[in-house]
C-alpha positions in Angstrom: 113.4 104.4 87.3 110.3 106.5 87.4 107.4 105.4 89.4 104.8 106.7 87.0 103.1 104.3 84.6 105.0 103.9 81.4 102.8 103.7 78.3 102.8 102.5 74.7 102.9 105.4 72.2 99.4 104.3 71.1 96.9 101.8 72.7 96.5 98.2 71.5 93.2 96.4 71.9 93.2 92.7 72.6 90.5 90.1 73.3 91.1 88.5 76.7 90.4 84.8 77.5 87.1 85.9 79.1 86.0 87.3 75.8 86.3 90.9 77.0 88.1 93.4 74.7 90.7 95.4 76.6 92.4 98.6 75.4 96.0 98.4 76.6 98.1 101.6 77.1 100.2 101.0 80.3 103.1 98.6 80.0 102.2 97.2 83.4 98.7 96.2 82.1 100.3 94.5 79.0 102.7 92.6 81.3 99.9 91.5 83.6 97.8 90.2 80.6 100.8 88.3 79.2 101.4 86.7 82.5 97.8 85.9 83.6 95.5 85.8 80.6 97.5 85.0 77.5 96.1 81.9 75.7 99.5 80.5 74.6 103.1 80.3 75.8 105.2 81.0 72.8 108.5 82.5 71.9 106.8 85.7 70.8 104.9 85.9 74.1 108.2 85.6 76.0 109.9 88.1 73.7 107.1 90.6 74.4 107.5 90.0 78.2 111.3 90.7 77.8 110.7 93.8 75.7 108.2 95.2 78.2 110.5 94.6 81.1 113.4 96.3 79.2 111.1 99.3 78.6 110.1 99.4 82.2 113.8 99.5 83.1 114.3 102.2 80.5 116.6 100.0 78.4 114.6 100.3 75.2 111.8 102.6 73.9 108.2 101.7 74.6 107.6 101.5 70.9 109.8 98.4 70.9 107.7 96.8 73.6 104.5 97.7 71.8 105.8 96.1 68.6 106.7 92.9 70.4 103.3 92.9 72.2 101.5 93.3 68.8 103.5 90.4 67.3 102.5 88.2 70.2 98.9 89.2 69.9 98.8 88.5 66.2 100.3 85.1 66.8 97.8 84.3 69.5 95.0 85.7 67.4 93.8 88.1 70.1 94.7 91.4 68.4 91.6 93.6 67.8 93.2 96.9 66.9 96.6 98.5 66.9 
């Protein structure tokens, strides 16, 4: 596995629990936000975490992780732009 930061094909902007808007490009940043700052614990959040981990392990394309992250963000009502 490469040690470089893996990235979404395009950034996703979400509003954090602090009210700050964050532009996410690196999968590691998305995972950290899902773990530490996500407002709800739902199936879509868990699916996004699994998809990001699979992408980090090079088991699926980063576009799959991005789609799962967006689905979780829409459900949590934190998506600002995709």
